[in-house]
MILUM-328486 format. One record per residue (C-alpha): residue number from 1; residue in one letter; y negated, z, x negated. Coordinates in steps of 0.02 Angstrom, whole numbers. Layout:
N
<NUM; 'A'; <Y; Z; X>>
...
// end
This chain:
349
<1; 'X'; <-2423; -3009; -1216>>
<2; 'X'; <-2365; -2827; -1206>>
<3; 'X'; <-2522; -2770; -1296>>
<4; 'X'; <-2627; -2863; -1167>>
<5; 'X'; <-2529; -2785; -1024>>
<6; 'X'; <-2552; -2610; -1096>>
<7; 'X'; <-2739; -2639; -1120>>
<8; 'X'; <-2752; -2701; -941>>
<9; 'X'; <-2673; -2541; -875>>
<10; 'X'; <-2786; -2433; -984>>
<11; 'X'; <-2939; -2517; -905>>
<12; 'X'; <-2886; -2483; -724>>
<13; 'X'; <-2999; -2358; -635>>
<14; 'X'; <-2928; -2383; -460>>
<15; 'X'; <-2791; -2481; -376>>
<16; 'X'; <-2693; -2519; -218>>
<17; 'X'; <-2516; -2584; -205>>
<18; 'X'; <-2372; -2611; -86>>
<19; 'X'; <-2215; -2575; -185>>
<20; 'X'; <-2035; -2618; -144>>
<21; 'X'; <-1900; -2511; -223>>
<22; 'X'; <-1712; -2534; -238>>
<23; 'X'; <-1588; -2417; -325>>
<24; 'X'; <-1399; -2442; -332>>
<25; 'X'; <-1305; -2303; -421>>
<26; 'X'; <-1121; -2263; -444>>
<27; 'X'; <-1127; -2138; -300>>
<28; 'X'; <-1280; -2182; -197>>
<29; 'X'; <-1398; -2324; -155>>
<30; 'X'; <-1572; -2322; -80>>
<31; 'X'; <-1713; -2443; -41>>
<32; 'X'; <-1885; -2434; 32>>
<33; 'X'; <-2065; -2492; 34>>
<34; 'X'; <-2215; -2382; -3>>
<35; 'X'; <-2402; -2412; -1>>
<36; 'X'; <-2502; -2324; -136>>
<37; 'X'; <-2684; -2299; -182>>
<38; 'X'; <-2751; -2217; -340>>
<39; 'X'; <-2919; -2173; -414>>
<40; 'X'; <-2958; -2101; -585>>
<41; 'X'; <-3097; -1973; -610>>
<42; 'X'; <-3108; -1929; -426>>
<43; 'X'; <-3107; -1739; -423>>
<44; 'X'; <-3248; -1623; -477>>
<45; 'X'; <-3176; -1607; -652>>
<46; 'X'; <-3119; -1787; -665>>
<47; 'X'; <-2949; -1760; -581>>
<48; 'X'; <-2861; -1915; -513>>
<49; 'X'; <-2836; -1944; -327>>
<50; 'X'; <-2690; -2032; -243>>
<51; 'X'; <-2613; -2075; -77>>
<52; 'X'; <-2433; -2131; -43>>
<53; 'X'; <-2362; -2185; 125>>
<54; 'X'; <-2178; -2228; 154>>
<55; 'X'; <-2176; -2388; 258>>
<56; 'X'; <-1988; -2415; 258>>
<57; 'X'; <-1843; -2313; 190>>
<58; 'X'; <-1654; -2318; 196>>
<59; 'X'; <-1662; -2127; 188>>
<60; 'X'; <-1697; -2056; 360>>
<61; 'X'; <-1778; -1899; 291>>
<62; 'X'; <-1910; -2002; 198>>
<63; 'X'; <-1964; -2109; 346>>
<64; 'X'; <-2151; -2099; 379>>
<65; 'X'; <-2183; -1977; 237>>
<66; 'X'; <-2363; -1965; 173>>
<67; 'X'; <-2421; -1881; 12>>
<68; 'X'; <-2608; -1863; -24>>
<69; 'X'; <-2705; -1781; -164>>
<70; 'X'; <-2895; -1778; -181>>
<71; 'X'; <-2898; -1702; -355>>
<72; 'X'; <-2900; -1521; -297>>
<73; 'X'; <-2798; -1516; -134>>
<74; 'X'; <-2625; -1590; -98>>
<75; 'X'; <-2543; -1628; 70>>
<76; 'X'; <-2360; -1677; 95>>
<77; 'X'; <-2320; -1735; 272>>
<78; 'X'; <-2135; -1747; 319>>
<79; 'X'; <-2146; -1850; 478>>
<80; 'X'; <-1963; -1829; 526>>
<81; 'X'; <-1988; -1640; 538>>
<82; 'X'; <-2174; -1648; 585>>
<83; 'X'; <-2214; -1525; 446>>
<84; 'X'; <-2364; -1528; 328>>
<85; 'X'; <-2354; -1437; 162>>
<86; 'X'; <-2529; -1401; 101>>
<87; 'X'; <-2597; -1318; -55>>
<88; 'X'; <-2697; -1339; -213>>
<89; 'X'; <-2649; -1453; -356>>
<90; 'X'; <-2618; -1298; -462>>
<91; 'X'; <-2497; -1230; -331>>
<92; 'X'; <-2401; -1394; -330>>
<93; 'X'; <-2391; -1396; -520>>
<94; 'X'; <-2331; -1216; -519>>
<95; 'X'; <-2198; -1257; -390>>
<96; 'X'; <-2136; -1403; -493>>
<97; 'X'; <-2132; -1295; -650>>
<98; 'X'; <-2035; -1162; -556>>
<99; 'X'; <-1889; -1279; -528>>
<100; 'X'; <-1904; -1373; -693>>
<101; 'X'; <-1754; -1340; -803>>
<102; 'X'; <-1638; -1276; -665>>
<103; 'X'; <-1528; -1428; -693>>
<104; 'X'; <-1615; -1493; -851>>
<105; 'X'; <-1495; -1451; -989>>
<106; 'X'; <-1594; -1536; -1127>>
<107; 'X'; <-1714; -1387; -1118>>
<108; 'X'; <-1595; -1287; -1228>>
<109; 'X'; <-1620; -1396; -1382>>
<110; 'X'; <-1769; -1509; -1347>>
<111; 'X'; <-1874; -1524; -1506>>
<112; 'X'; <-2055; -1469; -1496>>
<113; 'X'; <-2174; -1610; -1461>>
<114; 'X'; <-2283; -1658; -1608>>
<115; 'X'; <-2458; -1706; -1544>>
<116; 'X'; <-2475; -1822; -1695>>
<117; 'X'; <-2337; -1930; -1621>>
<118; 'X'; <-2438; -1966; -1463>>
<119; 'X'; <-2500; -2147; -1459>>
<120; 'X'; <-2690; -2152; -1461>>
<121; 'X'; <-2713; -2333; -1406>>
<122; 'X'; <-2622; -2452; -1287>>
<123; 'X'; <-2567; -2553; -1438>>
<124; 'X'; <-2490; -2400; -1521>>
<125; 'X'; <-2394; -2361; -1361>>
<126; 'X'; <-2320; -2537; -1360>>
<127; 'X'; <-2278; -2526; -1545>>
<128; 'X'; <-2185; -2363; -1510>>
<129; 'X'; <-2089; -2449; -1369>>
<130; 'X'; <-2039; -2590; -1487>>
<131; 'X'; <-1957; -2465; -1603>>
<132; 'X'; <-1822; -2452; -1469>>
<133; 'X'; <-1824; -2626; -1388>>
<134; 'X'; <-1830; -2807; -1441>>
<135; 'X'; <-1947; -2907; -1329>>
<136; 'X'; <-1917; -3090; -1286>>
<137; 'X'; <-2004; -3214; -1171>>
<138; 'X'; <-1892; -3273; -1030>>
<139; 'X'; <-1994; -3405; -940>>
<140; 'X'; <-2098; -3388; -783>>
<141; 'X'; <-2060; -3347; -602>>
<142; 'X'; <-2149; -3310; -439>>
<143; 'X'; <-2155; -3127; -388>>
<144; 'X'; <-2198; -3105; -204>>
<145; 'X'; <-2289; -3271; -208>>
<146; 'X'; <-2383; -3234; -370>>
<147; 'X'; <-2352; -3327; -534>>
<148; 'X'; <-2284; -3211; -668>>
<149; 'X'; <-2219; -3218; -845>>
<150; 'X'; <-2048; -3139; -872>>
<151; 'X'; <-2007; -3032; -1024>>
<152; 'X'; <-1836; -2969; -1075>>
<153; 'X'; <-1825; -2800; -1164>>
<154; 'X'; <-1660; -2778; -1255>>
<155; 'X'; <-1617; -2603; -1322>>
<156; 'X'; <-1593; -2589; -1510>>
<157; 'X'; <-1425; -2497; -1516>>
<158; 'X'; <-1452; -2404; -1679>>
<159; 'X'; <-1622; -2340; -1620>>
<160; 'X'; <-1560; -2274; -1452>>
<161; 'X'; <-1496; -2097; -1421>>
<162; 'X'; <-1308; -2097; -1400>>
<163; 'X'; <-1309; -2061; -1213>>
<164; 'X'; <-1424; -2210; -1179>>
<165; 'X'; <-1328; -2323; -1296>>
<166; 'X'; <-1168; -2286; -1199>>
<167; 'X'; <-1250; -2333; -1033>>
<168; 'X'; <-1299; -2506; -1095>>
<169; 'X'; <-1406; -2624; -992>>
<170; 'X'; <-1575; -2703; -1021>>
<171; 'X'; <-1748; -2718; -941>>
<172; 'X'; <-1836; -2865; -861>>
<173; 'X'; <-2025; -2855; -839>>
<174; 'X'; <-2135; -2977; -743>>
<175; 'X'; <-2321; -2985; -790>>
<176; 'X'; <-2448; -3071; -679>>
<177; 'X'; <-2507; -3236; -752>>
<178; 'X'; <-2690; -3226; -800>>
<179; 'X'; <-2714; -3039; -829>>
<180; 'X'; <-2537; -2979; -877>>
<181; 'X'; <-2540; -2840; -747>>
<182; 'X'; <-2360; -2776; -719>>
<183; 'X'; <-2290; -2843; -555>>
<184; 'X'; <-2106; -2796; -567>>
<185; 'X'; <-1979; -2706; -676>>
<186; 'X'; <-1789; -2712; -666>>
<187; 'X'; <-1649; -2616; -750>>
<188; 'X'; <-1484; -2710; -743>>
<189; 'X'; <-1321; -2737; -834>>
<190; 'X'; <-1290; -2552; -868>>
<191; 'X'; <-1152; -2431; -826>>
<192; 'X'; <-1265; -2318; -722>>
<193; 'X'; <-1313; -2446; -590>>
<194; 'X'; <-1463; -2553; -548>>
<195; 'X'; <-1646; -2521; -509>>
<196; 'X'; <-1794; -2633; -470>>
<197; 'X'; <-1976; -2599; -425>>
<198; 'X'; <-2087; -2742; -365>>
<199; 'X'; <-2271; -2743; -315>>
<200; 'X'; <-2279; -2860; -165>>
<201; 'X'; <-2467; -2827; -166>>
<202; 'X'; <-2569; -2771; -317>>
<203; 'X'; <-2758; -2749; -318>>
<204; 'X'; <-2846; -2671; -467>>
<205; 'X'; <-3027; -2613; -490>>
<206; 'X'; <-3084; -2678; -321>>
<207; 'X'; <-3151; -2512; -259>>
<208; 'X'; <-3070; -2393; -134>>
<209; 'X'; <-3149; -2302; 14>>
<210; 'X'; <-3153; -2117; -39>>
<211; 'X'; <-3095; -2071; 136>>
<212; 'X'; <-2921; -2138; 96>>
<213; 'X'; <-2894; -1981; -10>>
<214; 'X'; <-2921; -1862; 135>>
<215; 'X'; <-2789; -1808; 260>>
<216; 'X'; <-2798; -1755; 441>>
<217; 'X'; <-2656; -1643; 498>>
<218; 'X'; <-2568; -1724; 648>>
<219; 'X'; <-2582; -1633; 813>>
<220; 'X'; <-2436; -1516; 841>>
<221; 'X'; <-2377; -1520; 661>>
<222; 'X'; <-2316; -1359; 581>>
<223; 'X'; <-2417; -1314; 425>>
<224; 'X'; <-2338; -1227; 277>>
<225; 'X'; <-2399; -1181; 104>>
<226; 'X'; <-2335; -1282; -43>>
<227; 'X'; <-2259; -1122; -110>>
<228; 'X'; <-2134; -1134; 34>>
<229; 'X'; <-2076; -1309; -15>>
<230; 'X'; <-1892; -1300; -64>>
<231; 'X'; <-1757; -1430; -96>>
<232; 'X'; <-1643; -1465; 53>>
<233; 'X'; <-1516; -1323; 67>>
<234; 'X'; <-1334; -1342; 117>>
<235; 'X'; <-1214; -1216; 187>>
<236; 'X'; <-1053; -1185; 91>>
<237; 'X'; <-961; -1282; 227>>
<238; 'X'; <-1081; -1431; 214>>
<239; 'X'; <-1064; -1433; 25>>
<240; 'X'; <-875; -1436; 39>>
<241; 'X'; <-885; -1583; 160>>
<242; 'X'; <-1002; -1683; 47>>
<243; 'X'; <-904; -1657; -114>>
<244; 'X'; <-748; -1758; -152>>
<245; 'X'; <-678; -1610; -250>>
<246; 'X'; <-644; -1426; -210>>
<247; 'X'; <-808; -1329; -228>>
<248; 'X'; <-781; -1165; -321>>
<249; 'X'; <-886; -1007; -304>>
<250; 'X'; <-900; -853; -418>>
<251; 'X'; <-832; -682; -377>>
<252; 'X'; <-913; -601; -530>>
<253; 'X'; <-1104; -607; -542>>
<254; 'X'; <-1236; -511; -640>>
<255; 'X'; <-1304; -360; -550>>
<256; 'X'; <-1441; -400; -422>>
<257; 'X'; <-1404; -588; -426>>
<258; 'X'; <-1420; -670; -256>>
<259; 'X'; <-1381; -844; -193>>
<260; 'X'; <-1545; -937; -165>>
<261; 'X'; <-1474; -1100; -98>>
<262; 'X'; <-1349; -1241; -119>>
<263; 'X'; <-1402; -1421; -143>>
<264; 'X'; <-1332; -1590; -192>>
<265; 'X'; <-1408; -1664; -351>>
<266; 'X'; <-1349; -1835; -414>>
<267; 'X'; <-1179; -1808; -335>>
<268; 'X'; <-1157; -1632; -404>>
<269; 'X'; <-1154; -1473; -298>>
<270; 'X'; <-1282; -1351; -368>>
<271; 'X'; <-1280; -1166; -321>>
<272; 'X'; <-1448; -1084; -364>>
<273; 'X'; <-1457; -897; -398>>
<274; 'X'; <-1607; -783; -422>>
<275; 'X'; <-1620; -629; -530>>
<276; 'X'; <-1754; -493; -537>>
<277; 'X'; <-1922; -533; -621>>
<278; 'X'; <-1916; -716; -572>>
<279; 'X'; <-1766; -762; -679>>
<280; 'X'; <-1634; -883; -613>>
<281; 'X'; <-1476; -978; -655>>
<282; 'X'; <-1371; -1117; -578>>
<283; 'X'; <-1188; -1158; -560>>
<284; 'X'; <-1162; -1346; -545>>
<285; 'X'; <-1003; -1447; -525>>
<286; 'X'; <-978; -1633; -510>>
<287; 'X'; <-944; -1794; -602>>
<288; 'X'; <-967; -1793; -790>>
<289; 'X'; <-1120; -1907; -779>>
<290; 'X'; <-1213; -1798; -653>>
<291; 'X'; <-1306; -1711; -795>>
<292; 'X'; <-1315; -1719; -983>>
<293; 'X'; <-1272; -1577; -1100>>
<294; 'X'; <-1392; -1547; -1245>>
<295; 'X'; <-1376; -1676; -1384>>
<296; 'X'; <-1356; -1542; -1517>>
<297; 'X'; <-1183; -1473; -1554>>
<298; 'X'; <-1139; -1315; -1461>>
<299; 'X'; <-1013; -1178; -1496>>
<300; 'X'; <-836; -1234; -1452>>
<301; 'X'; <-732; -1114; -1347>>
<302; 'X'; <-593; -1110; -1219>>
<303; 'X'; <-642; -1084; -1037>>
<304; 'X'; <-513; -1071; -899>>
<305; 'X'; <-388; -1154; -1016>>
<306; 'X'; <-502; -1302; -1052>>
<307; 'X'; <-613; -1349; -1201>>
<308; 'X'; <-793; -1300; -1171>>
<309; 'X'; <-962; -1296; -1257>>
<310; 'X'; <-1086; -1152; -1260>>
<311; 'X'; <-1273; -1172; -1297>>
<312; 'X'; <-1395; -1026; -1313>>
<313; 'X'; <-1577; -1006; -1361>>
<314; 'X'; <-1630; -907; -1513>>
<315; 'X'; <-1633; -736; -1428>>
<316; 'X'; <-1472; -765; -1331>>
<317; 'X'; <-1553; -736; -1161>>
<318; 'X'; <-1541; -916; -1100>>
<319; 'X'; <-1372; -1000; -1099>>
<320; 'X'; <-1285; -1160; -1046>>
<321; 'X'; <-1096; -1165; -1031>>
<322; 'X'; <-1006; -1328; -989>>
<323; 'X'; <-825; -1384; -975>>
<324; 'X'; <-713; -1498; -871>>
<325; 'X'; <-557; -1461; -772>>
<326; 'X'; <-462; -1556; -640>>
<327; 'X'; <-576; -1707; -659>>
<328; 'X'; <-732; -1603; -620>>
<329; 'X'; <-867; -1554; -746>>
<330; 'X'; <-949; -1382; -730>>
<331; 'X'; <-1118; -1320; -793>>
<332; 'X'; <-1176; -1140; -788>>
<333; 'X'; <-1352; -1121; -855>>
<334; 'X'; <-1508; -1017; -846>>
<335; 'X'; <-1568; -842; -885>>
<336; 'X'; <-1397; -777; -937>>
<337; 'X'; <-1316; -709; -1093>>
<338; 'X'; <-1161; -796; -1160>>
<339; 'X'; <-1050; -655; -1097>>
<340; 'X'; <-1125; -666; -922>>
<341; 'X'; <-1100; -855; -914>>
<342; 'X'; <-920; -839; -973>>
<343; 'X'; <-887; -701; -847>>
<344; 'X'; <-954; -808; -705>>
<345; 'X'; <-849; -956; -762>>
<346; 'X'; <-687; -858; -770>>
<347; 'X'; <-717; -789; -594>>
<348; 'X'; <-737; -959; -508>>
<349; 'X'; <-615; -988; -366>>
// end
């Protein structure tokens, strides 16, 4: 059944769906409904096109948001602020790459990807999945008025990385009766919360009007370049109000470092700093589960009277330092030497 579902997805050239989402985490919950359209091989070089409209959202800042891409151009409309961010697909990818790794600590020890490990067929992708999960049939149910077959995916403990094994939980998947198209997926029973995605409407390979992948800028909207798109920034006072712990700041920084912004990420307060030549680093503080340290063993050391771990790349110019004190976990990571990271840590107050 999973092989059939994977083959069905591989044969989709275009689709339209109304998707309901629900996420309940230890610190935050959210729900919403979005309408999405997608088309493969739309752009001049075969780029995909897409359109996403937020119909309902428990997050005020997401209400009415529209994201459109025609293969070469991208528009992001934030209705609450009446702002349109516009730019090329390459500019959006560059912007995403710019922020990638700022709070992604696995980047310090992630193994290089072996192209030979990439599944070449839908069946191979499913077989790879079943190296980590046991699949069982679990009867049939209606999903938004459509008959569906339910599958239960149970993690194989010894195959899972330690951090996932500790979280626990399992996956439920509902596949549409007749063509095995995925209608819903649910993560439940784990220590990190609950999540469910359901397609209330799902139409595949029925053809889509190309005009759906164009965007008209609303009258009176402010237009900005995608290069100006930044995560929401907090003041130091706002960060202190959001956090349920004292937020510390450094008094010792590398020369020419400047504060670029403060944001809240998964319950942690993240201070972003920029250095010359495009380099950057972050100081983050929050609950222990806000971010994962690299899975490889780091160098043990004492920081501020507490046990810490230090991770560095081969040339010692990129470092992650992490420790916990007073019930709060700290991460200092980025384009820093070990001595610079330790100096920042010892200066926090």
